[in-house]
C-alpha positions in Angstrom: -2.8 2.9 -16.5 -1.4 5.9 -14.6 -1.2 9.3 -16.3 1.6 9.8 -18.8 2.9 13.3 -19.4 3.2 12.8 -23.2 0.3 10.4 -23.8 -2.5 11.6 -21.5 -5.1 14.3 -22.3 -7.2 16.0 -19.7 -9.5 13.0 -19.3 -9.3 9.2 -19.8 -8.0 8.5 -23.3 -6.8 5.5 -25.3 -3.2 6.0 -26.4 -1.5 4.9 -29.6 -0.3 1.8 -27.7 -4.0 0.9 -27.0 -3.6 1.5 -23.3 -6.2 3.6 -21.4 -4.4 6.4 -19.7 -5.8 8.4 -16.8 -6.2 12.1 -17.5 -3.8 14.6 -16.2 -6.7 16.5 -14.5 -7.2 13.4 -12.3 -4.0 14.2 -10.5 -4.9 15.9 -7.2 -4.0 19.6 -7.3 -3.0 19.6 -11.0 -6.3 20.8 -12.6 -5.0 24.3 -13.4 -1.7 23.1 -14.8 -3.3 20.6 -17.2 -4.2 23.2 -19.8 -0.7 24.6 -19.7 0.9 21.2 -20.1 -1.4 20.3 -23.1 -0.8 23.6 -24.8 3.0 23.4 -24.5 3.0 19.8 -25.7 0.9 20.6 -28.7 3.0 23.7 -29.5 6.5 22.2 -29.1 6.1 18.5 -29.1 6.5 15.8 -26.4 8.7 16.4 -23.3 12.1 14.7 -23.6 12.4 14.1 -19.8 11.5 15.6 -16.4 14.2 18.2 -16.6 13.0 19.3 -20.1 9.5 19.6 -18.6 10.7 21.8 -15.8 12.6 24.0 -18.4 9.6 24.5 -20.6 7.0 25.0 -17.9 8.5 27.0 -15.0 5.0 28.2 -14.2 4.0 24.7 -12.9 4.6 24.9 -9.2 6.4 22.5 -7.0 3.3 20.8 -5.5 1.9 20.2 -9.0 5.2 18.7 -10.1 5.3 16.5 -7.0 1.7 15.3 -7.8 2.6 14.4 -11.3 5.7 12.4 -10.2 3.7 10.6 -7.5 1.0 9.7 -10.1 3.7 8.1 -12.3 3.4 10.6 -15.1 7.2 10.6 -15.5 8.0 7.0 -14.7 9.0 6.3 -18.3 11.9 8.8 -17.9 14.8 6.7 -16.7 17.4 9.5 -16.6 16.3 9.9 -12.9 14.3 7.7 -10.5 11.0 9.1 -9.5 12.3 9.6 -6.0 15.2 11.6 -7.3 12.9 13.7 -9.5 10.8 14.5 -6.4 13.6 15.1 -4.0 15.5 17.4 -6.4 12.7 19.6 -7.7 14.0 22.8 -6.0 17.5 22.2 -7.3 16.2 21.6 -10.8 14.0 24.8 -10.7 17.0 26.9 -9.7 19.1 25.7 -12.7 16.6 25.2 -15.5 16.1 28.9 -16.1 19.0 28.6 -18.6 19.8 25.7 -20.8 23.5 26.3 -20.2 25.5 27.9 -17.4 28.9 29.4 -17.4 31.5 27.7 -15.2 35.1 28.9 -15.5 34.3 30.6 -18.8 32.8 27.5 -20.4 29.2 26.8 -21.1 28.1 23.5 -19.4 24.7 21.9 -20.2 22.3 22.2 -17.2 21.6 18.5 -17.2 25.3 17.8 -16.7 25.4 20.2 -13.8 22.3 18.7 -12.3 23.7 15.2 -12.2 26.5 16.5 -10.0 24.2 18.4 -7.6 21.4 15.8 -7.1 20.4 14.4 -3.8 20.6 10.7 -4.5 18.0 8.2 -3.2 16.7 4.7 -3.9 13.7 4.3 -6.1 10.3 4.0 -4.4 9.3 0.4 -3.5 6.2 -1.0 -5.0 4.3 -0.4 -1.7 5.5 3.3 -1.7 4.4 3.7 -5.4 1.0 2.3 -4.6 0.6 4.7 -1.6 1.7 7.6 -3.9 -1.0 6.7 -6.4 -3.6 6.5 -3.7 -2.6 9.9 -2.4 -2.8 11.8 -5.6 -5.2 9.7 -7.7 -7.5 8.5 -4.9 -7.1 4.9 -6.0 -4.5 2.2 -6.5 -3.6 1.8 -10.2 -0.5 -0.4 -10.6 -1.3 -2.8 -7.8 -2.9 -3.2 -4.3 -0.8 -3.5 -1.1 -2.8 -6.4 0.2 -2.2 -8.3 -3.1 1.5 -8.8 -2.3 0.5 -11.3 0.4 -1.3 -13.5 -2.1 2.2 -14.4 -3.5 3.1 -15.6 0.0 0.2 -18.0 0.6 2.2 -21.2 0.1 4.8 -20.1 2.7 2.3 -18.6 5.2 -0.2 -21.5 5.3 0.6 -23.8 8.3 -1.5 -26.6 9.6 -5.2 -26.0 9.3 -4.9 -22.2 8.9 -4.4 -20.6 5.5 -4.0 -17.1 4.2 -6.7 -15.6 2.0 -7.5 -12.2 0.5 -11.1 -10.9 0.2 -11.3 -12.1 -3.5 -10.6 -15.7 -2.5 -12.8 -15.8 0.6 -15.7 -17.6 -1.1 -13.5 -20.5 -2.0 -13.3 -21.4 1.7 -15.6 -23.9 3.4 -17.7 -23.4 6.5 -15.8 -23.9 9.8 -12.3 -23.1 8.4 -9.8 -21.2 10.4 -8.3 -18.6 8.1 -6.1 -15.4 8.1 -7.7 -12.7 6.0 -5.4 -9.9 4.8 -6.7 -6.8 3.3 -6.9 -3.0 3.4 -9.6 -1.2 5.5 -11.6 1.0 3.2 -14.3 2.2 5.6 -14.8 1.7 9.3 -17.7 2.7 11.6 -18.5 2.2 15.3 -22.1 1.0 15.6 -24.5 -0.5 18.2 -26.9 -3.4 17.9 -30.6 -2.7 17.5 -32.0 -6.2 18.1 -30.9 -9.3 20.0 -30.5 -10.1 23.7 -28.6 -6.9 24.5 -29.6 -3.9 22.3 -27.1 -1.1 22.2 -24.1 -3.4 22.4 -21.2 -1.8 20.5 -19.5 -3.4 17.5 -17.3 -2.4 14.6 -18.5 -2.6 11.0 -15.8 -2.2 8.3 -15.0 -3.1 4.7 -11.9 -4.9 3.8 -10.5 -5.0 0.2 -7.8 -6.3 -2.1 -7.4 -5.4 -5.7 -10.6 -7.2 -6.8 -13.2 -7.5 -4.1 -14.5 -5.6 -1.1 -16.1 -7.5 1.8 -18.0 -6.5 4.9 -16.7 -7.6 8.3 -18.3 -7.0 11.8 -16.1 -7.2 14.9 -18.3 -7.8 18.0 -18.1 -6.9 21.6 -15.8 -7.1 23.6 -13.1 -7.6 21.0 -14.2 -4.4 19.2 -13.2 -2.3 22.2 -9.6 -3.6 22.1 -9.3 -3.1 18.4 -11.1 0.2 17.9 -8.2 2.6 18.7 -5.9 0.8 16.3 -8.1 0.5 13.2 -8.1 3.3 10.6 -9.0 3.6 7.0 -6.3 2.6 4.5 -4.7 0.4 7.1 -3.5 -3.1 6.2 -4.6 -5.7 8.7 -4.6 -9.4 9.1 -7.5 -11.0 10.9 -7.7 -14.5 12.3 -11.2 -15.7 11.6 -13.5 -18.7 11.5 -15.8 -19.0 8.5 -19.5 -19.3 9.1 -22.6 -19.5 7.0 -24.1 -16.1 6.4 -27.6 -16.0 8.0 -28.9 -13.5 5.5 -27.3 -14.4 2.2 -27.4 -17.9 0.8 -24.1 -19.3 -0.6 -22.2 -16.6 1.2 -19.7 -16.9 4.1 -19.5 -14.6 7.1 -16.5 -14.3 9.4 -16.1 -14.6 13.2 -13.0 -12.5 14.1 -10.7 -13.9 16.8 -7.5 -11.9 16.5 -6.3 -8.7 14.7 -2.8 -7.9 13.6 -2.0 -4.5 12.3 0.5 -4.2 9.4 2.0 -0.8 8.8 2.5 0.1 5.2 6.0 1.1 4.1 7.8 -0.3 7.2 9.7 -3.6 6.9 7.7 -6.3 8.8 9.7 -9.4 9.7 8.8 -12.1 12.0 8.1 -15.8 12.8 5.0 -16.5 14.8 4.9 -19.9 16.6 2.1 -21.6 18.5 4.0 -21.5 21.8 1.1 -20.9 24.1 2.6 -17.7 25.4 0.5 -14.7 26.5 -0.2 -12.3 23.6 1.2 -9.4 25.6 4.6 -11.2 25.5 4.4 -11.4 21.7 3.7 -7.7 21.5 6.7 -6.9 23.7 9.0 -9.2 21.7 7.9 -7.7 18.4 8.2 -4.1 19.8 11.8 -4.7 20.8 12.8 -6.1 17.4 10.5 -4.8 14.6 8.5 -1.7 14.2 5.2 -1.7 12.3 3.3 -4.6 13.7 0.9 -4.8 16.7 -1.5 -7.3 18.0 -4.6 -5.2 18.3 -7.0 -7.6 19.9 -7.5 -11.2 20.7 -10.5 -13.2 21.9 -10.0 -15.3 25.1 -10.1 -18.6 23.1 -8.6 -17.4 19.9 -6.6 -20.0 18.0 -3.5 -17.7 17.6 -1.5 -17.6 20.9 1.6 -15.6 21.5 4.8 -16.7 19.9 8.4 -15.8 19.3 10.0 -13.7 16.7 13.1 -14.0 14.5 14.5 -12.0 11.7 13.7 -13.1 8.1 14.5 -14.1 5.4 17.9 -15.6 6.2 16.6 -18.1 8.8 13.3 -18.9 7.0 14.2 -22.3 5.7 15.8 -23.4 9.0 12.8 -22.1 10.9 10.4 -24.1 8.8 12.5 -27.3 9.4 12.7 -26.6 13.1 9.0 -25.8 13.6 6.8 -26.7 10.6 3.7 -25.6 12.4 4.9 -22.0 12.7 3.1 -19.1 10.9 5.2 -16.7 9.1 4.8 -13.0 8.3 7.4 -11.8 5.8 8.6 -8.3 5.2 6.6 -6.6 2.4 9.8 -4.8 1.4 11.6 -8.1 0.9 9.1 -8.9 -1.9 10.1 -5.9 -4.1 
């Protein structure tokens, strides 16, 4: 589990609740502060909340406190949301030098003053929490962004096309048309060595969910259309056809037809129908209504063609009744 300001040591350790906590030193940029935190905790006991931590350890700088909050080290403290903790660090630092402050001759507890001064904000969504973890812990701990779509499979599967994540790919059969959703871990531009046209460019990338990482090659000329859009840590949805792997028995390879880029943290809402429209029309329609989604490449005879878009989730049921063959892409934020 993520680091805990009262239960974690410097390195991985099993807590009294039998959970394995990440060490505080695993938080990016907090290596020097770890010893101070452990010494203060051993000397004066656990921290009551985030404000108490700031009062007792003013020497821990803002960046270190932000890193600890993003890592989830204070998520147990419900006096403030993690977003409020992070957004109000400067206000807290100014007031925590004293436990009480005189106002009109009366001593008022600092916490009470803080509650009236805070910049209020909604709690981080699950997607934002996962991105925070990746930023400061270099990995996803509480969940994987791509895994959210697994819960949508019954709604997204239409006709012969179904949604899969990397961990469920091997359950498919040869010749199936599928939509694979995952996060790009690595991506490289390469060139073929053998074959009819040596030196032909292609993209080699790894795609993952919270369990499995798979290798996908995107061949010429589709790779040229997709190259400028694909980056590491990007969520993508690839329209593919499963094929028998020529090198590994009992494994499947993927022939990529279409790529759709999904931007993390931005609401993505839309209904995609097999209308036969040109893909460029689909991009224009989406761009006018929703930010964060782009068709990044499509083969000439790809099975996904254009479409029309509508806002979800209010019309979802009506849309399904009206066009049962439509494919749906639902906002990640609506799943929180």
